C-alpha positions as CSV (number, residue, x, y, z in Angstrom):
1,M,-90.0,172.8,102.9
2,N,-88.7,171.1,100.4
3,K,-87.0,173.7,99.1
4,P,-85.1,174.7,101.8
5,E,-83.5,171.3,101.8
6,D,-83.2,171.5,98.3
7,G,-80.6,174.7,98.9
8,E,-79.1,172.7,101.5
9,L,-78.1,169.7,99.4
10,Q,-76.9,172.0,96.2
11,D,-74.7,174.2,98.6
12,S,-73.8,170.6,100.0
13,L,-73.7,169.3,96.4
14,I,-71.5,172.6,95.3
15,G,-69.5,173.0,98.6
16,K,-68.9,168.8,97.4
17,L,-68.4,169.7,93.6
18,R,-66.1,172.6,94.5
19,R,-63.7,170.0,96.7
20,L,-64.3,167.4,94.1
21,Q,-62.6,170.2,91.4
22,K,-59.7,171.7,93.6
23,G,-59.0,167.6,94.3
24,N,-59.2,166.8,90.5
25,Q,-57.1,170.2,89.8
26,A,-54.8,168.5,92.8
27,L,-54.9,165.3,91.0
28,E,-54.1,167.1,87.4
29,G,-51.1,168.8,89.1
30,E,-50.0,165.8,90.6
31,I,-50.4,164.2,86.8
32,K,-49.1,166.9,85.5
33,E,-45.8,166.5,87.8
34,L,-46.3,162.6,87.6
35,K,-46.0,163.3,83.8
36,Q,-43.1,165.4,84.0
37,T,-41.8,163.3,86.3
38,S,-42.2,160.5,84.1
39,D,-40.8,162.3,81.3
40,S,-37.7,163.2,83.3
41,L,-37.0,159.8,84.4
42,Q,-37.9,158.6,80.7
43,N,-35.0,161.2,79.2
44,D,-32.8,159.5,82.4
45,L,-33.3,156.3,81.5
46,E,-32.9,156.9,77.7
47,A,-29.6,158.6,78.4
48,L,-28.5,155.9,80.9
49,H,-29.4,153.7,78.2
50,T,-27.0,155.2,75.8
51,Q,-24.4,155.8,78.3
52,S,-24.8,151.9,78.2
53,C,-24.8,151.1,74.7
54,Q,-21.4,153.4,74.8
55,L,-19.8,152.0,77.9
56,E,-20.6,148.2,76.2
57,K,-18.7,149.9,73.2
58,V,-15.9,150.7,74.9
59,Y,-16.1,147.9,77.2
60,K,-15.6,145.6,73.9
61,E,-13.1,147.6,72.5
62,K,-11.0,147.7,75.7
63,E,-11.5,143.7,75.7
64,D,-10.5,143.2,72.4
65,M,-7.5,145.6,73.2
66,C,-7.0,142.8,76.0
67,M,-6.3,140.3,74.4
68,K,-4.3,141.7,71.5
69,I,-2.1,142.8,74.4
70,Q,-2.4,139.5,76.2
71,F,-1.5,138.4,72.9
72,Q,1.3,140.4,72.3
73,C,2.7,139.5,75.9
74,D,2.1,135.9,75.0
75,K,4.4,136.5,71.7
76,S,6.6,138.9,73.8
77,E,7.2,136.0,76.8
78,Q,7.8,132.9,73.6
79,D,10.4,135.6,71.7
80,F,12.2,135.9,75.2
81,E,12.1,132.2,75.8
82,R,13.8,131.7,72.7
83,E,16.2,134.5,72.9
84,L,16.8,133.2,76.2
85,K,17.5,129.7,74.9
86,D,19.9,131.0,72.0
87,H,21.8,133.5,74.5
88,K,22.3,130.4,76.7
89,M,23.1,128.0,73.3
90,R,25.5,131.2,72.1
91,K,27.0,131.3,75.8
92,D,27.5,127.5,75.9
93,L,29.0,127.7,72.5
94,L,31.6,130.6,73.6
95,E,32.5,129.0,76.6
96,Q,33.6,125.8,74.3
97,Y,35.8,128.0,72.1
98,R,37.1,129.3,75.2
99,C,38.1,125.8,75.9
100,E,39.2,125.1,72.7
101,I,41.4,128.5,72.7
102,Q,42.9,127.5,76.0
103,E,43.8,124.2,74.5
104,F,45.3,125.6,71.2
105,K,47.6,127.8,73.3
106,L,48.3,125.6,75.8
107,K,49.7,122.9,72.6
108,H,51.0,125.9,70.9
109,R,52.8,127.0,74.5
110,K,54.4,123.5,74.4
111,L,55.6,123.1,70.6
112,R,56.9,126.9,71.1
113,M,59.0,125.1,74.3
114,R,60.1,121.7,72.4
115,F,61.4,124.4,69.3
116,E,63.1,126.5,71.8
117,N,64.7,123.0,73.1
118,Q,65.6,122.2,70.0
119,L,66.5,125.4,68.9
120,Q,69.0,126.0,72.7
121,H,70.2,121.8,71.7
122,L,71.1,123.0,67.5
123,M,72.8,126.4,69.0
124,E,74.9,124.2,71.4
125,K,75.5,122.0,68.1
126,H,76.3,125.0,66.2
127,K,79.1,126.1,68.9
128,K,80.5,122.5,68.8
129,L,80.8,122.3,65.4
130,H,82.0,126.1,65.1
131,C,85.0,125.2,67.6
132,V,85.9,122.3,65.3
133,F,85.7,123.6,62.2
134,A,86.5,127.4,62.9
135,P,87.5,129.4,60.0
136,E,91.7,129.1,61.6
137,R,91.2,125.1,61.2
138,L,89.6,125.3,58.0
139,P,92.8,125.1,56.0
140,D,94.2,122.2,58.2
141,E,91.1,120.2,58.2
142,L,91.2,120.7,54.0
143,E,95.1,119.7,53.7
144,R,93.7,116.5,55.9
145,A,90.8,115.6,53.4
146,E,92.9,115.8,50.9
147,N,95.3,113.6,52.6
148,K,92.7,111.2,52.8
149,K,91.3,111.7,49.9
150,T,94.8,110.5,48.3
151,Q,95.3,107.3,50.9
152,L,91.5,106.3,50.0
153,L,92.2,106.8,45.7
154,S,95.6,104.8,46.7
155,V,93.6,101.9,48.4
156,E,91.3,102.3,45.6
157,Q,93.6,101.2,42.9
158,L,95.3,99.1,44.7
159,K,91.7,97.0,45.7
160,L,91.6,97.4,41.6
161,A,94.9,95.6,40.6
162,Q,93.9,93.1,43.3
163,L,90.6,92.9,41.1
164,M,92.0,93.0,37.9
165,K,94.4,90.4,39.2
166,L,91.6,88.1,40.6
167,E,89.6,88.3,37.0
168,E,92.5,87.4,35.1
169,E,93.1,84.4,37.2
170,I,89.1,83.3,37.0
171,E,89.8,83.7,33.1
172,A,92.8,81.3,33.2
173,A,91.0,79.0,35.4
174,K,88.2,79.1,32.9
175,K,90.8,78.3,29.9
176,K,92.1,75.5,31.7
177,K,88.7,73.7,32.1
């Protein structure tokens, strides 16, 4: 009776062995699947790591670019402020020049009006003088001037004669002393 039990035991062991082998095969299949999945995940991880490195590189480049742009923006703002200040200064200077030009124009206008008044006055004097010294009256004026000259010469000769007489009297008085 030992033998049939051994047969049953053997059958049972063989069944267990087959089940274990099937389980082992199933486990090996799962291990193979897990290995493939692990390899795939490892490849994905390496791809993600590569992509992460590339993204970090791009991020650093973008950050550098952003810093450069910020620097340029700051510089542009400074330039704009400087140009705005320069523009205001030039505008103020232009306004000052406009005021000076207006002052000059007013001064020039006053001078011109004074000159015009003087010219008008001179023209009126000229008209009056023209009436007095008209070419038609010139011969009469010349004759009067000649008469005046003759009278003045006569008076001068008379005065010279009186002066000589006085000098002679002075000389005579000196001699008497």
